[in-house]
Biotite code that builds the C-alpha atoms (Angstrom):
import biotite.structure as struc

atoms = struc.array([
    struc.Atom([2.240, -53.130, 25.658], chain_id="A", res_id=1, res_name="UNK", atom_name="CA", element="C"),
    struc.Atom([-0.613, -55.394, 26.641], chain_id="A", res_id=2, res_name="UNK", atom_name="CA", element="C"),
    struc.Atom([-3.800, -55.784, 24.600], chain_id="A", res_id=3, res_name="UNK", atom_name="CA", element="C"),
    struc.Atom([-5.972, -53.868, 27.133], chain_id="A", res_id=4, res_name="UNK", atom_name="CA", element="C"),
    struc.Atom([-3.498, -50.990, 27.094], chain_id="A", res_id=5, res_name="UNK", atom_name="CA", element="C"),
    struc.Atom([-3.490, -50.929, 23.310], chain_id="A", res_id=6, res_name="UNK", atom_name="CA", element="C"),
    struc.Atom([-7.285, -50.917, 23.273], chain_id="A", res_id=7, res_name="UNK", atom_name="CA", element="C"),
    struc.Atom([-7.329, -48.078, 25.800], chain_id="A", res_id=8, res_name="UNK", atom_name="CA", element="C"),
    struc.Atom([-4.931, -46.141, 23.597], chain_id="A", res_id=9, res_name="UNK", atom_name="CA", element="C"),
    struc.Atom([-7.240, -46.527, 20.611], chain_id="A", res_id=10, res_name="UNK", atom_name="CA", element="C"),
    struc.Atom([-10.186, -45.288, 22.657], chain_id="A", res_id=11, res_name="UNK", atom_name="CA", element="C"),
    struc.Atom([-8.262, -42.262, 23.881], chain_id="A", res_id=12, res_name="UNK", atom_name="CA", element="C"),
    struc.Atom([-7.139, -41.490, 20.330], chain_id="A", res_id=13, res_name="UNK", atom_name="CA", element="C"),
    struc.Atom([-10.733, -41.513, 19.112], chain_id="A", res_id=14, res_name="UNK", atom_name="CA", element="C"),
    struc.Atom([-11.806, -39.332, 21.996], chain_id="A", res_id=15, res_name="UNK", atom_name="CA", element="C"),
    struc.Atom([-9.044, -36.861, 21.120], chain_id="A", res_id=16, res_name="UNK", atom_name="CA", element="C"),
    struc.Atom([-10.594, -36.350, 17.714], chain_id="A", res_id=17, res_name="UNK", atom_name="CA", element="C"),
    struc.Atom([-8.865, -38.786, 15.397], chain_id="A", res_id=18, res_name="UNK", atom_name="CA", element="C"),
    struc.Atom([-11.051, -39.185, 12.308], chain_id="A", res_id=19, res_name="UNK", atom_name="CA", element="C"),
    struc.Atom([-12.871, -42.444, 11.767], chain_id="A", res_id=20, res_name="UNK", atom_name="CA", element="C"),
    struc.Atom([-13.340, -43.023, 8.055], chain_id="A", res_id=21, res_name="UNK", atom_name="CA", element="C"),
    struc.Atom([-16.197, -45.227, 6.881], chain_id="A", res_id=22, res_name="UNK", atom_name="CA", element="C"),
    struc.Atom([-15.340, -48.664, 5.504], chain_id="A", res_id=23, res_name="UNK", atom_name="CA", element="C"),
    struc.Atom([-14.113, -48.290, 1.949], chain_id="A", res_id=24, res_name="UNK", atom_name="CA", element="C"),
    struc.Atom([-15.533, -51.496, 0.473], chain_id="A", res_id=25, res_name="UNK", atom_name="CA", element="C"),
    struc.Atom([-19.087, -50.267, -0.006], chain_id="A", res_id=26, res_name="UNK", atom_name="CA", element="C"),
    struc.Atom([-17.974, -46.853, -1.262], chain_id="A", res_id=27, res_name="UNK", atom_name="CA", element="C"),
    struc.Atom([-15.611, -48.374, -3.818], chain_id="A", res_id=28, res_name="UNK", atom_name="CA", element="C"),
    struc.Atom([-18.281, -50.832, -4.954], chain_id="A", res_id=29, res_name="UNK", atom_name="CA", element="C"),
    struc.Atom([-20.821, -48.021, -5.378], chain_id="A", res_id=30, res_name="UNK", atom_name="CA", element="C"),
    struc.Atom([-18.354, -45.931, -7.349], chain_id="A", res_id=31, res_name="UNK", atom_name="CA", element="C"),
    struc.Atom([-17.386, -48.905, -9.531], chain_id="A", res_id=32, res_name="UNK", atom_name="CA", element="C"),
    struc.Atom([-20.995, -49.789, -10.345], chain_id="A", res_id=33, res_name="UNK", atom_name="CA", element="C"),
    struc.Atom([-21.879, -46.172, -11.104], chain_id="A", res_id=34, res_name="UNK", atom_name="CA", element="C"),
    struc.Atom([-18.796, -45.831, -13.305], chain_id="A", res_id=35, res_name="UNK", atom_name="CA", element="C"),
    struc.Atom([-19.681, -48.986, -15.214], chain_id="A", res_id=36, res_name="UNK", atom_name="CA", element="C"),
    struc.Atom([-23.233, -47.779, -15.830], chain_id="A", res_id=37, res_name="UNK", atom_name="CA", element="C"),
    struc.Atom([-21.883, -44.356, -16.823], chain_id="A", res_id=38, res_name="UNK", atom_name="CA", element="C"),
    struc.Atom([-19.519, -45.848, -19.398], chain_id="A", res_id=39, res_name="UNK", atom_name="CA", element="C"),
    struc.Atom([-22.264, -48.082, -20.806], chain_id="A", res_id=40, res_name="UNK", atom_name="CA", element="C"),
    struc.Atom([-24.674, -45.144, -21.071], chain_id="A", res_id=41, res_name="UNK", atom_name="CA", element="C"),
    struc.Atom([-21.960, -43.035, -22.694], chain_id="A", res_id=42, res_name="UNK", atom_name="CA", element="C"),
    struc.Atom([-21.461, -45.692, -25.354], chain_id="A", res_id=43, res_name="UNK", atom_name="CA", element="C"),
    struc.Atom([-25.207, -45.850, -26.018], chain_id="A", res_id=44, res_name="UNK", atom_name="CA", element="C"),
    struc.Atom([-25.454, -42.064, -26.287], chain_id="A", res_id=45, res_name="UNK", atom_name="CA", element="C"),
    struc.Atom([-22.461, -41.882, -28.628], chain_id="A", res_id=46, res_name="UNK", atom_name="CA", element="C"),
    struc.Atom([-23.971, -44.556, -30.879], chain_id="A", res_id=47, res_name="UNK", atom_name="CA", element="C"),
    struc.Atom([-27.322, -42.761, -31.060], chain_id="A", res_id=48, res_name="UNK", atom_name="CA", element="C"),
    struc.Atom([-29.214, -45.630, -29.450], chain_id="A", res_id=49, res_name="UNK", atom_name="CA", element="C"),
    struc.Atom([-30.869, -43.332, -26.904], chain_id="A", res_id=50, res_name="UNK", atom_name="CA", element="C"),
    struc.Atom([-32.364, -40.921, -29.448], chain_id="A", res_id=51, res_name="UNK", atom_name="CA", element="C"),
    struc.Atom([-35.920, -42.394, -29.377], chain_id="A", res_id=52, res_name="UNK", atom_name="CA", element="C"),
    struc.Atom([-36.005, -42.302, -25.577], chain_id="A", res_id=53, res_name="UNK", atom_name="CA", element="C"),
    struc.Atom([-34.657, -38.765, -25.442], chain_id="A", res_id=54, res_name="UNK", atom_name="CA", element="C"),
    struc.Atom([-37.139, -37.554, -28.060], chain_id="A", res_id=55, res_name="UNK", atom_name="CA", element="C"),
    struc.Atom([-40.077, -38.990, -26.107], chain_id="A", res_id=56, res_name="UNK", atom_name="CA", element="C"),
    struc.Atom([-38.838, -37.443, -22.882], chain_id="A", res_id=57, res_name="UNK", atom_name="CA", element="C"),
    struc.Atom([-38.429, -34.068, -24.578], chain_id="A", res_id=58, res_name="UNK", atom_name="CA", element="C"),
    struc.Atom([-42.015, -34.104, -25.790], chain_id="A", res_id=59, res_name="UNK", atom_name="CA", element="C"),
    struc.Atom([-43.216, -35.205, -22.351], chain_id="A", res_id=60, res_name="UNK", atom_name="CA", element="C"),
    struc.Atom([-41.492, -32.443, -20.398], chain_id="A", res_id=61, res_name="UNK", atom_name="CA", element="C"),
    struc.Atom([-42.008, -29.644, -22.944], chain_id="A", res_id=62, res_name="UNK", atom_name="CA", element="C"),
    struc.Atom([-44.857, -30.491, -25.358], chain_id="A", res_id=63, res_name="UNK", atom_name="CA", element="C"),
    struc.Atom([-44.557, -28.935, -28.812], chain_id="A", res_id=64, res_name="UNK", atom_name="CA", element="C"),
    struc.Atom([-41.417, -27.127, -27.646], chain_id="A", res_id=65, res_name="UNK", atom_name="CA", element="C"),
    struc.Atom([-43.553, -24.340, -26.179], chain_id="A", res_id=66, res_name="UNK", atom_name="CA", element="C"),
    struc.Atom([-41.985, -21.779, -23.830], chain_id="A", res_id=67, res_name="UNK", atom_name="CA", element="C"),
    struc.Atom([-44.465, -20.874, -21.118], chain_id="A", res_id=68, res_name="UNK", atom_name="CA", element="C"),
    struc.Atom([-44.712, -19.620, -17.561], chain_id="A", res_id=69, res_name="UNK", atom_name="CA", element="C"),
    struc.Atom([-43.200, -22.814, -16.104], chain_id="A", res_id=70, res_name="UNK", atom_name="CA", element="C"),
    struc.Atom([-40.104, -22.529, -18.253], chain_id="A", res_id=71, res_name="UNK", atom_name="CA", element="C"),
    struc.Atom([-39.680, -18.922, -17.162], chain_id="A", res_id=72, res_name="UNK", atom_name="CA", element="C"),
    struc.Atom([-39.957, -19.837, -13.474], chain_id="A", res_id=73, res_name="UNK", atom_name="CA", element="C"),
    struc.Atom([-37.453, -22.703, -13.578], chain_id="A", res_id=74, res_name="UNK", atom_name="CA", element="C"),
    struc.Atom([-34.994, -20.516, -15.470], chain_id="A", res_id=75, res_name="UNK", atom_name="CA", element="C"),
    struc.Atom([-34.134, -18.988, -12.100], chain_id="A", res_id=76, res_name="UNK", atom_name="CA", element="C"),
    struc.Atom([-32.921, -22.393, -10.930], chain_id="A", res_id=77, res_name="UNK", atom_name="CA", element="C"),
    struc.Atom([-31.010, -23.200, -14.118], chain_id="A", res_id=78, res_name="UNK", atom_name="CA", element="C"),
    struc.Atom([-29.241, -19.846, -14.356], chain_id="A", res_id=79, res_name="UNK", atom_name="CA", element="C"),
    struc.Atom([-28.872, -19.245, -10.643], chain_id="A", res_id=80, res_name="UNK", atom_name="CA", element="C"),
    struc.Atom([-27.131, -22.583, -10.100], chain_id="A", res_id=81, res_name="UNK", atom_name="CA", element="C"),
    struc.Atom([-25.079, -22.861, -13.274], chain_id="A", res_id=82, res_name="UNK", atom_name="CA", element="C"),
    struc.Atom([-21.713, -24.629, -12.874], chain_id="A", res_id=83, res_name="UNK", atom_name="CA", element="C"),
    struc.Atom([-19.601, -21.513, -12.408], chain_id="A", res_id=84, res_name="UNK", atom_name="CA", element="C"),
    struc.Atom([-21.794, -20.274, -9.575], chain_id="A", res_id=85, res_name="UNK", atom_name="CA", element="C"),
    struc.Atom([-22.106, -23.612, -7.772], chain_id="A", res_id=86, res_name="UNK", atom_name="CA", element="C"),
    struc.Atom([-18.370, -24.199, -8.097], chain_id="A", res_id=87, res_name="UNK", atom_name="CA", element="C"),
    struc.Atom([-17.616, -20.773, -6.650], chain_id="A", res_id=88, res_name="UNK", atom_name="CA", element="C"),
    struc.Atom([-20.075, -21.294, -3.785], chain_id="A", res_id=89, res_name="UNK", atom_name="CA", element="C"),
    struc.Atom([-18.527, -24.543, -2.605], chain_id="A", res_id=90, res_name="UNK", atom_name="CA", element="C"),
    struc.Atom([-14.989, -23.144, -2.851], chain_id="A", res_id=91, res_name="UNK", atom_name="CA", element="C"),
    struc.Atom([-15.946, -20.061, -0.811], chain_id="A", res_id=92, res_name="UNK", atom_name="CA", element="C"),
    struc.Atom([-17.597, -22.272, 1.813], chain_id="A", res_id=93, res_name="UNK", atom_name="CA", element="C"),
    struc.Atom([-14.486, -24.458, 2.028], chain_id="A", res_id=94, res_name="UNK", atom_name="CA", element="C"),
    struc.Atom([-12.186, -21.449, 2.408], chain_id="A", res_id=95, res_name="UNK", atom_name="CA", element="C"),
    struc.Atom([-14.355, -19.908, 5.133], chain_id="A", res_id=96, res_name="UNK", atom_name="CA", element="C"),
    struc.Atom([-14.531, -23.153, 7.109], chain_id="A", res_id=97, res_name="UNK", atom_name="CA", element="C"),
    struc.Atom([-10.821, -23.712, 6.561], chain_id="A", res_id=98, res_name="UNK", atom_name="CA", element="C"),
    struc.Atom([-10.061, -20.316, 8.080], chain_id="A", res_id=99, res_name="UNK", atom_name="CA", element="C"),
    struc.Atom([-12.432, -20.893, 10.992], chain_id="A", res_id=100, res_name="UNK", atom_name="CA", element="C"),
    struc.Atom([-10.937, -24.315, 11.719], chain_id="A", res_id=101, res_name="UNK", atom_name="CA", element="C"),
    struc.Atom([-7.402, -23.171, 10.884], chain_id="A", res_id=102, res_name="UNK", atom_name="CA", element="C"),
    struc.Atom([-6.894, -26.091, 8.529], chain_id="A", res_id=103, res_name="UNK", atom_name="CA", element="C"),
    struc.Atom([-6.227, -26.406, 4.802], chain_id="A", res_id=104, res_name="UNK", atom_name="CA", element="C"),
    struc.Atom([-7.857, -29.841, 4.588], chain_id="A", res_id=105, res_name="UNK", atom_name="CA", element="C"),
    struc.Atom([-11.392, -28.597, 3.824], chain_id="A", res_id=106, res_name="UNK", atom_name="CA", element="C"),
    struc.Atom([-10.060, -26.531, 0.915], chain_id="A", res_id=107, res_name="UNK", atom_name="CA", element="C"),
    struc.Atom([-7.876, -29.315, -0.444], chain_id="A", res_id=108, res_name="UNK", atom_name="CA", element="C"),
    struc.Atom([-10.648, -31.900, -0.153], chain_id="A", res_id=109, res_name="UNK", atom_name="CA", element="C"),
    struc.Atom([-13.193, -29.712, -1.962], chain_id="A", res_id=110, res_name="UNK", atom_name="CA", element="C"),
    struc.Atom([-10.624, -28.894, -4.644], chain_id="A", res_id=111, res_name="UNK", atom_name="CA", element="C"),
    struc.Atom([-10.010, -32.618, -5.207], chain_id="A", res_id=112, res_name="UNK", atom_name="CA", element="C"),
    struc.Atom([-13.733, -33.388, -5.503], chain_id="A", res_id=113, res_name="UNK", atom_name="CA", element="C"),
    struc.Atom([-14.570, -30.470, -7.807], chain_id="A", res_id=114, res_name="UNK", atom_name="CA", element="C"),
    struc.Atom([-11.519, -31.042, -10.010], chain_id="A", res_id=115, res_name="UNK", atom_name="CA", element="C"),
    struc.Atom([-12.261, -34.758, -10.375], chain_id="A", res_id=116, res_name="UNK", atom_name="CA", element="C"),
    struc.Atom([-15.899, -34.104, -11.215], chain_id="A", res_id=117, res_name="UNK", atom_name="CA", element="C"),
    struc.Atom([-15.048, -31.376, -13.708], chain_id="A", res_id=118, res_name="UNK", atom_name="CA", element="C"),
    struc.Atom([-12.369, -33.441, -15.463], chain_id="A", res_id=119, res_name="UNK", atom_name="CA", element="C"),
    struc.Atom([-14.639, -36.480, -15.776], chain_id="A", res_id=120, res_name="UNK", atom_name="CA", element="C"),
    struc.Atom([-17.478, -34.334, -17.100], chain_id="A", res_id=121, res_name="UNK", atom_name="CA", element="C"),
    struc.Atom([-15.354, -32.460, -19.629], chain_id="A", res_id=122, res_name="UNK", atom_name="CA", element="C"),
    struc.Atom([-13.673, -35.670, -20.790], chain_id="A", res_id=123, res_name="UNK", atom_name="CA", element="C"),
    struc.Atom([-17.028, -37.291, -21.541], chain_id="A", res_id=124, res_name="UNK", atom_name="CA", element="C"),
    struc.Atom([-18.304, -34.126, -23.219], chain_id="A", res_id=125, res_name="UNK", atom_name="CA", element="C"),
    struc.Atom([-15.308, -34.136, -25.525], chain_id="A", res_id=126, res_name="UNK", atom_name="CA", element="C"),
    struc.Atom([-15.410, -37.874, -26.271], chain_id="A", res_id=127, res_name="UNK", atom_name="CA", element="C"),
    struc.Atom([-19.155, -38.178, -26.862], chain_id="A", res_id=128, res_name="UNK", atom_name="CA", element="C"),
    struc.Atom([-19.493, -34.806, -28.612], chain_id="A", res_id=129, res_name="UNK", atom_name="CA", element="C"),
    struc.Atom([-23.266, -34.753, -28.439], chain_id="A", res_id=130, res_name="UNK", atom_name="CA", element="C"),
    struc.Atom([-25.252, -31.760, -29.698], chain_id="A", res_id=131, res_name="UNK", atom_name="CA", element="C"),
    struc.Atom([-27.828, -30.233, -27.358], chain_id="A", res_id=132, res_name="UNK", atom_name="CA", element="C"),
    struc.Atom([-31.589, -30.201, -27.915], chain_id="A", res_id=133, res_name="UNK", atom_name="CA", element="C"),
    struc.Atom([-31.200, -27.322, -30.373], chain_id="A", res_id=134, res_name="UNK", atom_name="CA", element="C"),
    struc.Atom([-28.408, -28.936, -32.389], chain_id="A", res_id=135, res_name="UNK", atom_name="CA", element="C"),
    struc.Atom([-25.575, -26.848, -30.949], chain_id="A", res_id=136, res_name="UNK", atom_name="CA", element="C"),
    struc.Atom([-22.265, -27.858, -29.410], chain_id="A", res_id=137, res_name="UNK", atom_name="CA", element="C"),
    struc.Atom([-21.064, -25.829, -26.451], chain_id="A", res_id=138, res_name="UNK", atom_name="CA", element="C"),
    struc.Atom([-17.638, -24.251, -26.167], chain_id="A", res_id=139, res_name="UNK", atom_name="CA", element="C"),
    struc.Atom([-16.598, -26.899, -23.631], chain_id="A", res_id=140, res_name="UNK", atom_name="CA", element="C"),
    struc.Atom([-17.922, -29.850, -25.633], chain_id="A", res_id=141, res_name="UNK", atom_name="CA", element="C"),
    struc.Atom([-21.268, -31.558, -26.068], chain_id="A", res_id=142, res_name="UNK", atom_name="CA", element="C"),
    struc.Atom([-24.303, -31.591, -23.800], chain_id="A", res_id=143, res_name="UNK", atom_name="CA", element="C"),
    struc.Atom([-23.599, -35.047, -22.335], chain_id="A", res_id=144, res_name="UNK", atom_name="CA", element="C"),
    struc.Atom([-23.292, -35.288, -19.366], chain_id="A", res_id=145, res_name="UNK", atom_name="CA", element="C"),
    struc.Atom([-25.012, -32.297, -17.772], chain_id="A", res_id=146, res_name="UNK", atom_name="CA", element="C"),
    struc.Atom([-22.506, -30.109, -15.962], chain_id="A", res_id=147, res_name="UNK", atom_name="CA", element="C"),
    struc.Atom([-25.373, -28.357, -14.165], chain_id="A", res_id=148, res_name="UNK", atom_name="CA", element="C"),
    struc.Atom([-26.445, -31.591, -12.484], chain_id="A", res_id=149, res_name="UNK", atom_name="CA", element="C"),
    struc.Atom([-22.878, -32.640, -11.677], chain_id="A", res_id=150, res_name="UNK", atom_name="CA", element="C"),
    struc.Atom([-21.983, -29.374, -9.954], chain_id="A", res_id=151, res_name="UNK", atom_name="CA", element="C"),
    struc.Atom([-25.236, -29.139, -7.973], chain_id="A", res_id=152, res_name="UNK", atom_name="CA", element="C"),
    struc.Atom([-24.618, -32.643, -6.614], chain_id="A", res_id=153, res_name="UNK", atom_name="CA", element="C"),
    struc.Atom([-20.993, -31.829, -5.792], chain_id="A", res_id=154, res_name="UNK", atom_name="CA", element="C"),
    struc.Atom([-22.038, -28.590, -4.093], chain_id="A", res_id=155, res_name="UNK", atom_name="CA", element="C"),
    struc.Atom([-24.530, -30.419, -1.922], chain_id="A", res_id=156, res_name="UNK", atom_name="CA", element="C"),
    struc.Atom([-22.221, -33.342, -1.205], chain_id="A", res_id=157, res_name="UNK", atom_name="CA", element="C"),
    struc.Atom([-19.244, -31.187, -0.277], chain_id="A", res_id=158, res_name="UNK", atom_name="CA", element="C"),
    struc.Atom([-21.429, -28.992, 1.930], chain_id="A", res_id=159, res_name="UNK", atom_name="CA", element="C"),
    struc.Atom([-22.697, -32.058, 3.790], chain_id="A", res_id=160, res_name="UNK", atom_name="CA", element="C"),
    struc.Atom([-19.160, -33.376, 4.275], chain_id="A", res_id=161, res_name="UNK", atom_name="CA", element="C"),
    struc.Atom([-17.859, -29.996, 5.419], chain_id="A", res_id=162, res_name="UNK", atom_name="CA", element="C"),
    struc.Atom([-20.556, -29.706, 8.053], chain_id="A", res_id=163, res_name="UNK", atom_name="CA", element="C"),
    struc.Atom([-20.352, -33.277, 9.353], chain_id="A", res_id=164, res_name="UNK", atom_name="CA", element="C"),
    struc.Atom([-17.648, -35.889, 8.987], chain_id="A", res_id=165, res_name="UNK", atom_name="CA", element="C"),
    struc.Atom([-20.216, -38.634, 8.384], chain_id="A", res_id=166, res_name="UNK", atom_name="CA", element="C"),
    struc.Atom([-23.437, -37.171, 6.934], chain_id="A", res_id=167, res_name="UNK", atom_name="CA", element="C"),
    struc.Atom([-26.559, -39.185, 7.648], chain_id="A", res_id=168, res_name="UNK", atom_name="CA", element="C"),
    struc.Atom([-29.245, -40.472, 5.260], chain_id="A", res_id=169, res_name="UNK", atom_name="CA", element="C"),
    struc.Atom([-31.234, -37.237, 5.570], chain_id="A", res_id=170, res_name="UNK", atom_name="CA", element="C"),
    struc.Atom([-28.272, -35.132, 4.438], chain_id="A", res_id=171, res_name="UNK", atom_name="CA", element="C"),
    struc.Atom([-27.607, -37.363, 1.431], chain_id="A", res_id=172, res_name="UNK", atom_name="CA", element="C"),
    struc.Atom([-31.317, -37.365, 0.606], chain_id="A", res_id=173, res_name="UNK", atom_name="CA", element="C"),
    struc.Atom([-31.250, -33.565, 0.470], chain_id="A", res_id=174, res_name="UNK", atom_name="CA", element="C"),
    struc.Atom([-28.209, -33.715, -1.814], chain_id="A", res_id=175, res_name="UNK", atom_name="CA", element="C"),
    struc.Atom([-30.098, -36.055, -4.140], chain_id="A", res_id=176, res_name="UNK", atom_name="CA", element="C"),
    struc.Atom([-33.168, -33.827, -4.005], chain_id="A", res_id=177, res_name="UNK", atom_name="CA", element="C"),
    struc.Atom([-31.108, -30.861, -5.135], chain_id="A", res_id=178, res_name="UNK", atom_name="CA", element="C"),
    struc.Atom([-29.802, -32.830, -8.099], chain_id="A", res_id=179, res_name="UNK", atom_name="CA", element="C"),
    struc.Atom([-33.324, -34.025, -8.949], chain_id="A", res_id=180, res_name="UNK", atom_name="CA", element="C"),
    struc.Atom([-34.707, -30.475, -8.918], chain_id="A", res_id=181, res_name="UNK", atom_name="CA", element="C"),
    struc.Atom([-31.966, -29.283, -11.250], chain_id="A", res_id=182, res_name="UNK", atom_name="CA", element="C"),
    struc.Atom([-32.506, -32.275, -13.569], chain_id="A", res_id=183, res_name="UNK", atom_name="CA", element="C"),
    struc.Atom([-36.242, -31.572, -13.684], chain_id="A", res_id=184, res_name="UNK", atom_name="CA", element="C"),
    struc.Atom([-35.674, -27.868, -14.416], chain_id="A", res_id=185, res_name="UNK", atom_name="CA", element="C"),
    struc.Atom([-33.311, -28.688, -17.284], chain_id="A", res_id=186, res_name="UNK", atom_name="CA", element="C"),
    struc.Atom([-35.784, -31.150, -18.789], chain_id="A", res_id=187, res_name="UNK", atom_name="CA", element="C"),
    struc.Atom([-38.679, -28.708, -18.492], chain_id="A", res_id=188, res_name="UNK", atom_name="CA", element="C"),
    struc.Atom([-36.629, -26.162, -20.413], chain_id="A", res_id=189, res_name="UNK", atom_name="CA", element="C"),
    struc.Atom([-35.291, -28.848, -22.790], chain_id="A", res_id=190, res_name="UNK", atom_name="CA", element="C"),
    struc.Atom([-31.866, -27.426, -22.022], chain_id="A", res_id=191, res_name="UNK", atom_name="CA", element="C"),
    struc.Atom([-30.639, -31.048, -21.870], chain_id="A", res_id=192, res_name="UNK", atom_name="CA", element="C"),
    struc.Atom([-31.667, -34.467, -23.059], chain_id="A", res_id=193, res_name="UNK", atom_name="CA", element="C"),
    struc.Atom([-32.913, -36.996, -20.516], chain_id="A", res_id=194, res_name="UNK", atom_name="CA", element="C"),
    struc.Atom([-29.759, -39.096, -20.805], chain_id="A", res_id=195, res_name="UNK", atom_name="CA", element="C"),
    struc.Atom([-27.655, -35.947, -20.285], chain_id="A", res_id=196, res_name="UNK", atom_name="CA", element="C"),
    struc.Atom([-29.063, -35.470, -16.794], chain_id="A", res_id=197, res_name="UNK", atom_name="CA", element="C"),
    struc.Atom([-28.840, -39.195, -16.026], chain_id="A", res_id=198, res_name="UNK", atom_name="CA", element="C"),
    struc.Atom([-25.180, -39.078, -17.018], chain_id="A", res_id=199, res_name="UNK", atom_name="CA", element="C"),
    struc.Atom([-24.691, -36.067, -14.742], chain_id="A", res_id=200, res_name="UNK", atom_name="CA", element="C"),
    struc.Atom([-26.217, -37.965, -11.826], chain_id="A", res_id=201, res_name="UNK", atom_name="CA", element="C"),
    struc.Atom([-23.890, -40.911, -12.452], chain_id="A", res_id=202, res_name="UNK", atom_name="CA", element="C"),
    struc.Atom([-20.825, -38.665, -12.526], chain_id="A", res_id=203, res_name="UNK", atom_name="CA", element="C"),
    struc.Atom([-21.929, -37.173, -9.221], chain_id="A", res_id=204, res_name="UNK", atom_name="CA", element="C"),
    struc.Atom([-22.410, -40.614, -7.678], chain_id="A", res_id=205, res_name="UNK", atom_name="CA", element="C"),
    struc.Atom([-18.977, -41.789, -8.811], chain_id="A", res_id=206, res_name="UNK", atom_name="CA", element="C"),
    struc.Atom([-17.215, -38.803, -7.261], chain_id="A", res_id=207, res_name="UNK", atom_name="CA", element="C"),
    struc.Atom([-19.285, -38.475, -4.087], chain_id="A", res_id=208, res_name="UNK", atom_name="CA", element="C"),
    struc.Atom([-19.111, -42.191, -3.309], chain_id="A", res_id=209, res_name="UNK", atom_name="CA", element="C"),
    struc.Atom([-15.373, -41.806, -2.737], chain_id="A", res_id=210, res_name="UNK", atom_name="CA", element="C"),
    struc.Atom([-15.417, -38.256, -1.353], chain_id="A", res_id=211, res_name="UNK", atom_name="CA", element="C"),
    struc.Atom([-16.008, -39.244, 2.320], chain_id="A", res_id=212, res_name="UNK", atom_name="CA", element="C"),
    struc.Atom([-12.537, -40.800, 2.359], chain_id="A", res_id=213, res_name="UNK", atom_name="CA", element="C"),
    struc.Atom([-11.065, -37.291, 2.140], chain_id="A", res_id=214, res_name="UNK", atom_name="CA", element="C"),
    struc.Atom([-10.353, -35.249, 5.304], chain_id="A", res_id=215, res_name="UNK", atom_name="CA", element="C"),
    struc.Atom([-13.066, -32.604, 4.918], chain_id="A", res_id=216, res_name="UNK", atom_name="CA", element="C"),
    struc.Atom([-13.094, -32.021, 8.671], chain_id="A", res_id=217, res_name="UNK", atom_name="CA", element="C"),
    struc.Atom([-9.923, -31.872, 10.801], chain_id="A", res_id=218, res_name="UNK", atom_name="CA", element="C"),
    struc.Atom([-9.766, -33.620, 14.152], chain_id="A", res_id=219, res_name="UNK", atom_name="CA", element="C"),
    struc.Atom([-12.138, -31.939, 16.566], chain_id="A", res_id=220, res_name="UNK", atom_name="CA", element="C"),
    struc.Atom([-10.327, -29.445, 18.713], chain_id="A", res_id=221, res_name="UNK", atom_name="CA", element="C"),
    struc.Atom([-7.299, -29.467, 16.401], chain_id="A", res_id=222, res_name="UNK", atom_name="CA", element="C"),
    struc.Atom([-6.081, -26.202, 14.930], chain_id="A", res_id=223, res_name="UNK", atom_name="CA", element="C"),
    struc.Atom([-3.241, -27.651, 12.937], chain_id="A", res_id=224, res_name="UNK", atom_name="CA", element="C"),
    struc.Atom([-3.076, -27.569, 9.170], chain_id="A", res_id=225, res_name="UNK", atom_name="CA", element="C"),
    struc.Atom([-1.735, -31.093, 8.916], chain_id="A", res_id=226, res_name="UNK", atom_name="CA", element="C"),
    struc.Atom([-3.610, -34.384, 8.775], chain_id="A", res_id=227, res_name="UNK", atom_name="CA", element="C"),
    struc.Atom([-5.001, -35.655, 12.089], chain_id="A", res_id=228, res_name="UNK", atom_name="CA", element="C"),
    struc.Atom([-2.769, -38.129, 13.894], chain_id="A", res_id=229, res_name="UNK", atom_name="CA", element="C"),
    struc.Atom([-3.366, -40.803, 16.488], chain_id="A", res_id=230, res_name="UNK", atom_name="CA", element="C"),
    struc.Atom([-1.768, -40.617, 19.903], chain_id="A", res_id=231, res_name="UNK", atom_name="CA", element="C"),
    struc.Atom([1.569, -42.310, 20.578], chain_id="A", res_id=232, res_name="UNK", atom_name="CA", element="C"),
    struc.Atom([-0.165, -44.908, 22.741], chain_id="A", res_id=233, res_name="UNK", atom_name="CA", element="C"),
    struc.Atom([-2.466, -45.831, 19.870], chain_id="A", res_id=234, res_name="UNK", atom_name="CA", element="C"),
    struc.Atom([0.471, -46.170, 17.477], chain_id="A", res_id=235, res_name="UNK", atom_name="CA", element="C"),
    struc.Atom([2.548, -48.345, 19.800], chain_id="A", res_id=236, res_name="UNK", atom_name="CA", element="C"),
    struc.Atom([2.464, -52.039, 18.995], chain_id="A", res_id=237, res_name="UNK", atom_name="CA", element="C"),
    struc.Atom([2.547, -54.751, 21.685], chain_id="A", res_id=238, res_name="UNK", atom_name="CA", element="C"),
    struc.Atom([5.939, -56.325, 22.202], chain_id="A", res_id=239, res_name="UNK", atom_name="CA", element="C"),
])
C-alpha cells in the first residue's frame, strides 16, 4: 500500500470513531511529579514536621475552635459528598452511560480510577497513621490524606471523561473547583488538617493525570462492548 493510501486509511479510521488518546508524556510527567510531592509530604506529615503549619491553619479557618453558623452550613457539603456517596454517584453514572452506549468500557474505566484512588488513599492512611484534629483515628486509618477531597476530585474527573473523551480546560477547572470547595469546607469545620486536604488533592492529581488514557467513551457510533478498533486499511502496512 502506498503512503497516500495509508494516510487515507488513517483518516477514515478516525472519522469512523477510533479514539485518539492524548500524548502520554505530559500526563506521565504530571503524575510522577505529583506522586513525588505526595510522598515527600507524607514523610513530613509522618515525622510531625507539619504540625506548626497545620495548627496555624486550624486557628485561621476556625478561630478558638468555635462552632457557628458557617460550620453548620458547610456541613451539608461535607456530609452530602462524603466518600461513600460520591463513589456511588460516579458508579451509577458509569453504569447508566454504559447501558445507553451499550459498552462496558465506561464502567471498567471508572472502576479502575476509583479503585486506584481508594487503594492509594487507604495505603497512606495506614502507613502515616495520623490522628485527626480531635485526636482520633478513624476505622479506615488516619486522617491523612483526606478521602473526602480524593473522591470529590475523582467524581468530577470521571464525570468529565464520561461526557467527553478529551475534556477542555473549563471542565478540568470545574473539577478543581469542586475539590477546592470540599477542602475549604473541611478546613472550616476542622474536620481535617491543612496537609490532609493537600494530600487528598495530590492523590487526585496522580490518578486523574493518567485517567484519560482509559477508554471512558467507546468509538462514536459503536455499540460493541469491546475496545474500539481501527479499520483494516489503517492497520495495513505498506509493502
